[in-house]
Backbone as numpy.savetxt, mean C-alpha at the origin, in Angstrom:
# Nx Ny Nz CAx CAy CAz Cx Cy Cz
9.28 -24.76 12.46 8.45 -23.79 12.55 9.34 -22.63 12.73
9.18 -21.40 11.93 9.65 -20.09 11.78 8.87 -18.96 12.88
10.03 -18.19 13.57 9.75 -17.19 14.20 9.24 -16.06 13.63
8.11 -15.56 13.85 7.70 -14.21 12.79 7.74 -13.21 14.36
8.78 -12.35 13.92 8.73 -11.20 15.12 7.94 -10.23 14.87
7.23 -9.96 13.85 6.32 -8.86 13.68 5.37 -9.42 12.54
3.86 -9.01 12.82 2.74 -9.09 12.11 1.88 -7.87 12.05
1.72 -7.32 11.09 0.74 -6.35 10.93 -0.52 -6.33 9.75
-1.39 -5.76 10.04 -2.57 -5.75 8.96 -2.85 -4.49 8.52
-2.50 -4.38 7.18 -2.56 -2.80 6.52 -3.80 -2.88 6.01
-4.68 -1.81 5.95 -6.04 -1.49 5.62 -5.87 -0.48 4.33
-6.17 -1.03 3.36 -6.06 -0.30 2.02 -7.49 0.58 1.44
-7.24 1.52 1.08 -8.52 2.21 0.34 -8.14 2.54 -0.97
-9.02 2.15 -1.97 -8.71 2.46 -3.40 -9.56 1.48 -4.04
-9.17 1.54 -5.37 -8.65 2.77 -5.99 -9.43 3.70 -6.12
-8.44 5.00 -6.08 -9.07 6.56 -5.85 -8.41 6.97 -7.19
-9.05 8.05 -7.98 -8.37 9.10 -8.64 -7.84 9.88 -7.77
-7.20 11.10 -8.37 -6.63 12.06 -7.40 -7.58 12.91 -6.90
-8.57 13.13 -7.33 -9.91 13.87 -6.96 -10.60 13.39 -5.76
-10.78 11.95 -6.24 -11.39 11.14 -5.17 -10.53 10.90 -3.75
-9.28 10.85 -4.06 -8.37 10.89 -2.74 -8.37 12.09 -2.19
-8.23 13.30 -2.76 -8.22 14.57 -1.63 -9.59 14.78 -1.19
-10.77 14.13 -1.65 -12.21 14.22 -0.88 -12.21 13.52 0.15
-11.39 11.96 -0.10 -11.53 11.05 0.72 -10.86 11.58 2.28
-9.37 12.01 1.77 -9.01 12.41 3.43 -9.54 13.60 3.92
-10.28 14.27 3.23 -10.76 15.45 3.83 -12.28 15.24 4.55
-12.51 13.92 4.10 -14.27 13.62 4.45 -14.25 13.38 5.87
-15.44 13.95 6.25 -15.65 13.83 7.90 -16.17 12.58 8.47
-16.43 11.22 7.74 -16.59 10.37 7.63 -15.43 9.20 7.80
-14.18 9.94 6.89 -13.07 9.11 6.95 -12.14 9.24 8.10
-11.70 7.96 8.73 -10.39 8.54 9.67 -9.44 9.49 9.30
-9.18 9.99 10.36 -8.30 11.27 10.31 -6.93 10.54 9.16
-6.50 11.65 8.37 -5.60 11.45 7.44 -4.30 10.89 7.96
-3.98 11.38 9.25 -3.04 11.14 10.06 -2.58 9.59 10.13
-3.82 8.98 10.05 -3.60 7.21 10.44 -3.03 6.61 9.00
-2.88 7.25 7.96 -2.46 6.77 6.63 -1.08 7.04 6.73
-0.24 6.26 6.55 1.38 6.04 6.43 1.90 5.33 5.34
1.14 4.71 4.26 1.29 4.07 3.05 0.45 4.58 1.68
1.32 4.47 0.75 0.55 4.96 -0.51 0.92 4.06 -1.75
0.40 3.45 -2.63 0.33 2.96 -3.88 -0.14 3.71 -4.94
0.55 4.12 -6.00 -0.33 4.61 -7.22 0.55 3.94 -8.42
-0.48 3.79 -9.63 -0.23 3.31 -10.79 -0.87 4.15 -11.85
-0.01 4.60 -12.95 -0.25 5.38 -13.88 0.18 5.06 -15.24
-0.62 5.39 -16.36 -0.22 5.48 -17.59 -0.83 6.51 -18.30
-0.21 6.76 -19.32 -0.60 8.28 -20.30 -1.82 7.67 -21.02
-1.67 6.58 -21.58 -3.16 5.94 -22.45 -2.80 4.60 -22.51
-3.94 3.73 -22.98 -4.07 2.35 -23.08 -2.70 1.79 -23.75
-2.17 2.72 -24.57 -1.03 1.99 -25.27 0.34 1.92 -24.42
0.49 2.80 -23.46 1.60 3.02 -22.74 1.76 2.00 -21.63
2.77 1.96 -20.91 3.25 0.98 -19.75 2.59 1.51 -18.55
2.23 0.87 -17.52 2.10 1.15 -16.26 3.15 1.50 -15.57
3.41 2.85 -14.96 4.11 3.14 -13.77 3.89 3.05 -12.56
4.36 2.53 -11.72 4.07 2.03 -10.49 4.95 2.57 -9.31
4.44 2.83 -8.11 5.19 3.50 -7.16 4.56 3.19 -5.60
5.53 2.80 -4.70 4.95 2.56 -3.43 5.75 3.64 -2.45
5.09 4.18 -1.52 5.77 4.95 -0.59 4.99 5.06 0.81
5.66 5.82 1.81 5.37 5.88 3.03 5.28 7.34 3.34
4.64 7.59 4.53 4.55 9.12 5.40 5.16 8.49 6.83
5.93 8.70 7.07 6.43 8.37 8.53 5.72 9.49 9.69
5.75 10.47 9.20 5.08 11.54 10.29 3.59 11.42 10.02
3.12 11.46 11.34 1.67 11.17 11.55 0.76 12.60 11.49
1.00 13.37 10.31 0.30 14.70 10.27 -0.57 14.59 9.30
-0.72 13.51 8.59 -1.63 13.71 7.40 -0.87 13.45 6.18
-1.70 12.29 5.27 -0.96 11.72 4.08 -0.72 12.73 3.01
-1.85 13.77 3.02 -1.73 14.61 2.17 -0.46 15.62 2.13
0.19 15.63 3.15 1.50 16.18 3.15 2.58 15.69 2.29
2.39 14.46 1.98 3.20 13.84 1.36 3.02 13.37 -0.14
1.90 12.92 -0.06 1.35 12.51 -1.54 0.19 13.53 -1.87
1.27 14.56 -2.65 0.57 15.56 -3.35 1.11 15.95 -4.76
0.72 17.07 -5.34 1.21 17.29 -6.52 2.89 17.87 -6.60
3.48 18.09 -5.53 4.77 18.19 -5.14 5.96 16.97 -5.05
5.08 15.91 -5.11 5.59 14.65 -4.65 6.80 14.61 -6.14
8.21 13.90 -5.64 8.68 13.75 -6.91 8.46 12.89 -7.80
7.61 11.78 -7.56 7.39 10.92 -8.43 5.65 11.00 -8.91
4.98 11.11 -8.04 3.61 11.53 -8.18 3.21 12.58 -9.48
3.74 14.03 -9.09 3.51 14.79 -9.83 3.64 14.77 -11.22
4.32 13.85 -11.56 4.55 13.87 -13.25 3.41 13.13 -13.65
2.74 12.27 -12.83 1.72 11.48 -13.49 0.24 12.09 -13.39
0.30 13.29 -12.70 -0.95 13.66 -12.65 -1.95 13.81 -13.69
-1.41 14.19 -14.94 -2.10 14.57 -16.07 -2.46 13.14 -16.91
-2.18 11.87 -16.48 -2.40 10.79 -16.98 -3.70 10.48 -16.96
-4.18 9.60 -17.97 -5.61 9.30 -18.12 -6.05 8.32 -17.25
-5.12 7.48 -17.08 -5.47 6.09 -16.11 -4.59 6.41 -14.93
-5.07 6.89 -13.49 -4.40 7.04 -12.43 -4.98 6.54 -11.29
-4.46 5.62 -10.63 -5.01 4.92 -9.47 -4.21 4.84 -8.36
-5.08 5.48 -7.19 -3.90 5.62 -5.89 -4.90 4.57 -4.82
-3.98 4.02 -3.97 -4.41 3.32 -2.58 -3.57 3.78 -1.70
-4.42 4.09 -0.66 -3.68 4.72 0.76 -3.82 3.74 1.63
-2.93 3.40 2.79 -3.15 2.42 3.58 -2.80 2.77 4.96
-3.39 1.97 5.88 -3.00 2.48 7.42 -2.92 0.97 8.06
-2.07 1.09 9.12 -2.24 -0.06 9.87 -3.41 -0.12 10.49
-3.90 -1.31 10.77 -5.15 -1.56 11.51 -5.05 -1.17 13.05
-4.12 -1.32 13.51 -3.74 -0.90 15.17 -2.78 0.41 14.89
-3.34 1.48 15.15 -2.85 2.68 15.34 -1.46 2.74 16.22
-1.27 1.79 17.31 -0.32 1.68 17.95 1.00 1.36 17.25
0.93 0.67 16.15 1.90 0.48 15.36 2.66 1.41 14.40
1.70 2.51 14.47 2.30 4.11 13.56 3.61 4.31 14.33
4.92 3.81 14.21 5.83 4.00 14.61 7.04 4.13 13.26
8.02 4.81 13.13 8.69 5.03 11.89 9.51 3.75 11.77
9.95 3.09 12.51 10.73 1.91 12.37 10.08 1.04 11.68
8.54 0.85 12.30 7.58 -0.40 11.64 7.02 0.27 10.35
6.84 1.61 10.01 6.36 1.76 8.74 7.32 1.59 7.70
8.86 1.81 8.11 9.95 1.60 7.05 10.01 0.06 6.76
9.79 -0.52 8.01 10.01 -2.10 7.76 9.04 -2.87 6.76
7.51 -2.40 6.67 6.65 -2.45 6.00 6.82 -2.05 4.59
7.31 -0.87 4.25 8.02 -0.20 3.16 8.84 -1.07 2.50
9.84 -1.65 3.12 10.98 -2.30 2.61 10.33 -3.74 2.08
9.45 -4.50 2.80 8.89 -5.51 2.53 7.72 -5.37 1.16
7.28 -4.24 1.12 6.15 -4.05 -0.05 7.08 -3.83 -1.41
8.22 -3.18 -1.15 9.24 -2.90 -2.16 9.92 -4.26 -2.75
10.18 -5.03 -1.52 10.65 -6.52 -1.92 9.88 -7.00 -2.77
8.52 -7.07 -2.26 7.56 -8.11 -2.96 7.25 -7.73 -4.46
7.31 -6.42 -4.78 6.66 -5.84 -5.96 7.92 -5.13 -6.95
9.33 -5.69 -6.38 10.33 -4.76 -6.99 10.37 -4.84 -8.66
10.06 -5.86 -9.20 10.16 -6.20 -10.49 8.78 -5.19 -11.19
7.94 -4.68 -10.50 6.74 -4.23 -11.15 6.83 -2.58 -10.56
7.47 -2.26 -9.74 7.70 -1.07 -9.35 8.56 -0.19 -10.15
8.21 0.61 -11.13 9.00 1.18 -12.12 9.80 2.45 -11.36
9.30 3.01 -10.30 9.85 4.29 -9.71 10.63 4.27 -8.68
10.33 3.15 -7.90 11.15 2.82 -6.45 12.57 2.25 -6.83
13.39 3.44 -7.12 14.83 2.81 -7.14 15.83 2.48 -6.06
15.54 3.66 -4.98 16.49 3.51 -3.88 16.30 2.31 -3.07
15.10 1.80 -2.79 14.81 0.80 -1.84 14.73 -0.49 -2.41
14.88 -0.67 -3.46 14.89 -2.03 -4.29 15.93 -3.04 -3.61
16.84 -2.60 -3.18 17.94 -3.49 -2.65 17.81 -4.07 -1.37
17.11 -3.36 -0.38 17.14 -3.20 0.83 15.90 -4.50 1.31
16.17 -4.83 2.54 15.25 -6.05 2.91 14.97 -5.39 4.42
13.82 -6.26 5.01 13.51 -5.66 6.31 14.67 -6.12 7.44
14.67 -5.44 8.46 15.76 -5.92 9.31 15.36 -7.24 10.37
14.27 -7.58 10.17 13.63 -9.04 10.84 12.81 -9.62 10.09
12.20 -10.81 10.84 10.99 -11.43 9.84 9.86 -10.46 10.29
8.83 -10.68 9.23 7.66 -9.77 9.30 6.76 -10.26 8.23
5.39 -10.36 8.66 4.27 -10.83 7.96 3.26 -9.83 7.85
2.83 -9.29 6.72 1.67 -8.38 6.51 0.43 -8.85 5.84
-0.57 -8.51 6.43 -1.95 -9.25 6.00 -2.48 -7.84 5.82
-2.87 -7.85 4.17 -3.35 -6.92 3.70 -4.80 -6.88 3.28
-5.84 -5.92 3.61 -7.31 -6.05 3.72 -7.41 -4.63 2.65
-8.64 -4.95 1.55 -8.70 -3.82 0.78 -10.26 -3.37 0.93
-10.43 -1.95 0.77 -11.58 -1.38 1.04 -11.84 -0.41 -0.18
-13.12 -0.29 -0.52 -13.49 0.91 -1.59 -13.47 2.13 -1.03
-13.75 3.12 -1.57 -13.52 4.71 -1.18 -15.00 4.59 -0.12
-15.93 3.66 -0.13 -16.96 3.87 1.00 -16.74 2.81 1.99
-15.43 2.50 2.19 -14.82 1.78 3.49 -15.56 0.43 3.43
-16.07 -0.34 2.11 -16.69 -1.52 2.28 -15.47 -2.54 2.01
-15.57 -3.65 2.67 -14.63 -4.55 2.47 -14.66 -5.24 1.17
-13.65 -5.25 0.14 -13.59 -5.86 -1.07 -13.12 -7.27 -1.26
-13.85 -8.02 -2.16 -13.42 -9.38 -2.42 -11.81 -9.04 -2.89
-11.20 -10.33 -2.69 -9.93 -10.17 -2.90 -9.64 -10.37 -4.59
-10.57 -10.75 -5.26 -10.30 -10.71 -6.66 -10.54 -9.93 -7.50
-9.98 -8.59 -6.96 -10.01 -7.31 -7.53 -8.98 -7.20 -8.64
-9.49 -6.47 -9.94 -8.66 -6.23 -10.93 -7.62 -5.30 -10.47
-6.18 -5.80 -10.38 -5.01 -4.97 -9.80 -4.11 -5.21 -10.57
-3.35 -4.82 -11.59 -2.30 -5.37 -12.15 -0.92 -5.68 -11.74
-0.83 -5.01 -10.25 0.30 -5.08 -9.54 -0.02 -5.61 -8.19
-0.27 -4.76 -7.59 -0.58 -4.68 -6.17 -1.80 -5.29 -5.28
-1.71 -6.60 -5.30 -3.10 -7.38 -4.73 -2.58 -8.59 -3.55
-1.57 -8.88 -3.21 -1.43 -9.93 -2.38 -1.86 -9.60 -1.13
-2.37 -10.65 -0.55 -3.22 -10.66 0.68 -2.21 -10.90 1.45
-1.31 -11.95 1.75 -0.08 -12.04 2.64 1.29 -11.87 2.36
1.88 -11.16 2.88 3.18 -11.07 2.28 4.12 -11.35 3.50
5.42 -12.18 3.56 6.22 -12.65 4.58 7.69 -12.70 3.87
8.61 -12.10 5.04 10.02 -12.43 5.01 10.55 -12.60 6.12
11.37 -13.57 6.01 12.31 -14.12 7.29 13.61 -13.66 6.99
14.53 -13.53 8.25 15.83 -13.06 8.14 16.53 -14.04 7.04
16.33 -15.24 7.23 17.22 -16.33 6.40 17.06 -15.98 4.85
16.62 -14.80 4.40 16.10 -14.64 2.59 14.93 -15.40 2.45
13.94 -15.92 3.09 12.93 -16.58 2.75 11.75 -15.29 2.63
11.34 -15.63 1.28 10.47 -14.65 1.07 9.13 -15.31 0.26
7.86 -14.99 0.76 6.78 -15.49 0.22 5.41 -14.61 0.21
4.73 -14.62 -0.81 3.62 -13.66 -0.90 2.42 -14.54 -1.69
1.48 -14.25 -1.36 0.32 -14.62 -2.12 -1.07 -14.59 -1.68
-2.08 -15.13 -2.07 -3.38 -14.83 -1.92 -4.15 -16.12 -0.97
-5.17 -15.86 -0.18 -5.44 -16.84 0.26 -6.72 -17.57 -0.33
-6.50 -18.82 -0.78 -7.19 -19.60 -1.68 -8.56 -19.49 -1.63
-9.11 -19.04 -0.50 -10.84 -19.18 -0.47 -11.09 -18.43 0.74
-11.59 -17.50 0.70 -12.20 -16.62 1.85 -13.85 -16.85 2.04
-13.91 -17.32 3.26 -15.32 -17.71 3.46 -16.07 -16.68 4.43
-17.22 -16.32 4.35 -17.77 -15.34 5.59 -18.92 -16.06 5.99
-18.69 -16.70 7.29 -19.73 -17.54 8.08 -20.82 -16.42 8.78
-22.00 -16.51 8.34 -22.71 -15.51 9.18 -23.27 -16.80 10.30
-23.03 -16.27 11.51 -23.56 -17.13 12.64 -24.87 -16.91 13.01
């Protein structure tokens, strides 16, 4: 058996257009934007072009809109794209909102999707400092839990796992059953 030192659940909201994203983080029914520490976006100029993808973090707990905006070094250049999809993520347990944990999750996400992330150049070679497992949950902009068979070209694994012995696994649950007791 393997020891898993860190296990986190990340709750993702998306896909959102840029206008939907701005509206969502300012919404009165939305949890505070300061709870969102993760973001992923994909964009392409038109259907003939390839997708550009980026995953990032916001370590400060002062609102994700302070990081993911028109001044962002990667995001700004894709605002005029016909196809732009944004997901923002938060820890399910807000006690995990610590800079070292946010960075660990980012490293695992980049490791999982490094071959598909076209804009993440700096962190592609780094690995988490210890074993970590992430469980991703997906919600639409109305915060309804989504089925795991959502069309996403890249970013859709339910479970991501890394162990210090350079063991890396990712995938989806073969079947999720809702039991109404």
